[in-house]
C-alpha positions in Angstrom: 7.9 -7.4 9.6 9.7 -4.6 7.6 10.3 -4.4 4.4 12.8 -2.0 1.9 11.3 0.0 -1.1 13.0 0.9 -3.9 11.5 3.9 -6.5 13.4 5.7 -8.9 16.6 5.0 -7.7 15.3 5.8 -4.1 15.1 3.4 -1.4 13.2 3.9 2.2 12.5 1.0 5.0 9.0 0.7 6.1 8.8 -0.8 9.4 5.6 -2.5 11.3 4.5 -4.4 8.6 1.3 -6.9 9.4 1.1 -9.4 7.3 -2.5 -9.7 6.7 -4.3 -13.4 7.1 -7.0 -14.3 4.2 -10.2 -12.7 6.7 -8.0 -9.3 7.4 -8.1 -9.2 3.0 -11.7 -8.0 3.2 -11.3 -5.4 5.6 -7.7 -4.1 5.0 -7.7 -0.5 6.4 -11.3 -0.1 7.1 -12.0 1.8 10.3 -8.4 2.1 11.1 -6.9 5.6 11.7 -3.9 4.7 13.7 -3.3 1.3 11.7 0.4 -0.3 11.1 1.0 -1.0 7.4 -0.3 -3.5 5.9 1.2 -6.3 3.7 -1.1 -9.0 1.6 -0.5 -11.7 -0.7 -2.1 -12.5 -3.7 -1.8 -15.2 -6.6 -0.7 -13.0 -9.9 -2.9 -11.1 -11.7 -4.8 -7.1 -11.2 -7.4 -7.5 -8.4 -9.2 -4.2 -7.6 -9.0 -3.0 -4.2 -11.6 -0.2 -2.1 -10.8 2.6 -0.3 -14.6 2.5 1.3 -14.2 3.5 5.0 -10.6 4.0 4.9 -8.5 7.1 5.8 -5.7 8.0 2.9 -3.1 5.4 2.7 -0.5 4.4 -0.1 -0.8 1.6 -2.0 2.6 0.0 -3.5 2.0 -2.9 -5.7 4.6 -5.3 -6.2 5.9 -8.6 -8.3 8.1 -11.0 -7.5 9.3 -8.2 -5.2 9.8 -5.7 -7.4 7.6 -2.4 -7.0 5.2 -2.3 -10.5 3.3 0.7 -9.1 1.7 2.8 -6.2 -0.6 5.4 -6.0 -1.8 7.6 -3.0 -5.1 6.4 -2.4 -7.7 9.1 -0.9 -10.8 7.6 0.9 -14.0 6.1 -0.6 -13.1 5.0 -4.0 -14.9 2.1 -5.3 -12.2 0.5 -7.5 -8.8 1.1 -7.6 -7.1 -1.1 -9.8 -3.4 -1.1 -10.8 -1.7 -1.1 -14.5 0.3 -4.1 -14.1 -0.2 -7.5 -12.5 0.9 -7.8 -9.0 1.4 -11.1 -6.3 1.7 -8.5 -3.0 0.1 -5.4 -1.8 1.5 -2.9 0.6 -0.8 -0.8 2.0 0.5 2.1 3.9 -1.8 4.5 6.2 -1.0 8.2 6.5 -1.0 8.7 9.5 1.0 9.9 12.3 3.4 6.6 12.4 4.3 6.7 8.5 4.1 10.6 7.6 7.6 10.9 7.0 6.8 8.6 4.1 4.7 10.9 2.1 7.7 12.9 0.8 9.3 9.1 -0.4 5.9 8.6 -2.4 5.2 12.2 -3.7 6.9 13.1 -7.2 8.0 16.7 -6.9 8.8 16.5 -10.5 4.9 16.5 -11.5 
């Protein structure tokens, strides 16, 4: 699966995304250094995620197909919650497969 992400007038395609099953929602990127990007579907709301036992990754929260927030997530955070509701979460690990995406998600003006 692939996804086209648009943020602040920029666009990028993310390849090799795996849709996560209900069981996979509990583990996500835990213990997976070279994982592919993961796509989670939820009912709309503001659920918290964590990054325990995870390597750094980019979280992209989406509502009805539009990006509402994104953040680079460091390891060992107990609770990460976006400011807005979402129904889809894309977790993109910052490994060799996806490191080329880092510049897209880092705001050079900050």
